[in-house]
BAFI-239948 format. One record per residue (C-alpha): residue number from 1; residue in one letter; x, y, z. Coordinates in pm, 1 decimal, decimal comma. Layout:
<sites>
<NUM "A" <X Y Z>>
...
</sites>
This chain:
<sites>
<1 "M" <16184,4 1242,4 4970,5>>
<2 "P" <15970,2 1156,5 5270,9>>
<3 "F" <16102,4 1441,9 5483,8>>
<4 "L" <15973,5 1691,9 5228,4>>
<5 "G" <15632,7 1526,9 5215,9>>
<6 "K" <15548,2 1652,8 5565,3>>
<7 "H" <15535,3 2009,8 5439,2>>
<8 "E" <15252,6 2183,0 5263,4>>
<9 "I" <15400,9 2184,2 4916,9>>
<10 "D" <15229,5 2073,8 4598,6>>
<11 "E" <15331,4 1746,1 4435,1>>
<12 "E" <15512,0 1906,5 4140,9>>
<13 "N" <15723,2 2135,3 4359,1>>
<14 "L" <15787,8 1846,3 4597,2>>
<15 "E" <15927,4 1636,9 4312,2>>
<16 "I" <16135,6 1928,3 4186,4>>
<17 "A" <16278,2 1997,4 4535,2>>
<18 "A" <16358,7 1628,5 4585,9>>
<19 "A" <16528,7 1597,8 4245,8>>
<20 "D" <16724,2 1920,9 4294,6>>
<21 "T" <16834,2 1802,5 4638,5>>
<22 "A" <16956,6 1468,5 4504,1>>
<23 "I" <17147,7 1641,8 4223,9>>
<24 "A" <17299,5 1891,7 4466,7>>
<25 "I" <17411,9 1617,7 4706,5>>
<26 "H" <17567,8 1424,2 4419,2>>
<27 "G" <17750,7 1741,2 4313,9>>
<28 "I" <17877,6 1795,2 4667,2>>
<29 "F" <18018,6 1442,9 4676,8>>
<30 "E" <18181,4 1494,1 4337,1>>
<31 "K" <18336,2 1820,4 4457,4>>
<32 "H" <18499,3 1645,6 4753,4>>
<33 "K" <18586,0 1325,0 4568,4>>
<34 "K" <18933,6 1196,3 4645,3>>
<35 "V" <19127,9 877,8 4692,1>>
<36 "H" <19066,4 731,9 5039,0>>
<37 "F" <18772,1 966,5 5103,0>>
<38 "W" <18640,9 735,4 5376,4>>
<39 "D" <18975,8 746,4 5556,1>>
<40 "D" <18983,0 1127,5 5556,5>>
<41 "E" <18764,8 1269,3 5834,3>>
<42 "D" <18823,3 1626,0 5716,3>>
<43 "A" <18692,5 1546,9 5366,8>>
<44 "Q" <18388,6 1377,3 5519,3>>
<45 "K" <18323,7 1672,9 5751,4>>
<46 "Q" <18350,4 1917,3 5460,9>>
<47 "T" <18097,9 1710,6 5267,2>>
<48 "V" <17858,3 1692,4 5563,6>>
<49 "N" <17890,4 2066,8 5626,7>>
<50 "E" <17821,4 2149,8 5263,4>>
<51 "I" <17513,4 1925,5 5254,5>>
<52 "D" <17392,7 2090,6 5575,5>>
<53 "D" <17449,2 2434,0 5419,6>>
<54 "Y" <17249,3 2328,8 5114,4>>
<55 "F" <16956,8 2219,4 5331,1>>
<56 "Y" <16961,8 2546,8 5520,8>>
<57 "D" <17037,2 2786,0 5234,4>>
<58 "E" <16839,3 2628,0 4953,1>>
<59 "L" <16554,2 2435,6 5112,9>>
<60 "K" <16486,6 2652,6 5414,8>>
<61 "T" <16580,4 3000,0 5295,0>>
<62 "E" <16511,2 2986,0 4921,1>>
<63 "R" <16220,2 2740,4 4907,6>>
<64 "G" <16066,3 2795,8 5250,7>>
<65 "I" <16082,2 2428,4 5346,1>>
<66 "E" <16140,1 2417,1 5719,1>>
<67 "L" <16359,0 2133,8 5843,2>>
<68 "S" <16458,8 2102,0 6205,3>>
<69 "L" <16807,7 1991,7 6301,3>>
<70 "D" <16719,2 1631,8 6387,5>>
<71 "P" <16569,6 1544,3 6046,6>>
<72 "M" <16854,7 1723,0 5868,2>>
<73 "D" <17113,5 1532,3 6070,3>>
<74 "D" <16928,6 1206,1 6010,5>>
<75 "I" <16914,7 1265,9 5635,4>>
<76 "I" <17282,5 1355,1 5619,7>>
<77 "E" <17377,2 1047,1 5819,7>>
<78 "R" <17172,5 826,0 5587,7>>
<79 "V" <17319,6 988,4 5277,6>>
<80 "M" <17671,0 925,9 5406,4>>
<81 "Q" <17586,7 562,7 5490,0>>
<82 "V" <17437,1 498,3 5147,6>>
<83 "A" <17733,7 659,3 4972,9>>
<84 "K" <17977,9 449,1 5173,0>>
<85 "H" <17790,2 121,9 5120,3>>
<86 "R" <17750,5 185,0 4749,5>>
<87 "G" <18122,6 226,2 4712,1>>
<88 "Y" <18148,7 602,9 4661,1>>
<89 "K" <18518,1 686,2 4629,8>>
</sites>
């Protein structure tokens, strides 16, 4: 994940953090999975909020990877776009 590469973290831990983040985001989508997800703004907001919480709680607090709000928002927006375009339902 390019946004993690800007931090002083060794390659192995960088790969682990990126993989864990991808798995966590997938799990968040699965948790909020429902018919007509993309028509339900509340379901989308819950998903976005939970991803944001993961970034803050896990990456920032637990792993010490500092992310400012703009990169976090950008990542979340991109994740939502990719999920929508790849047909996540």
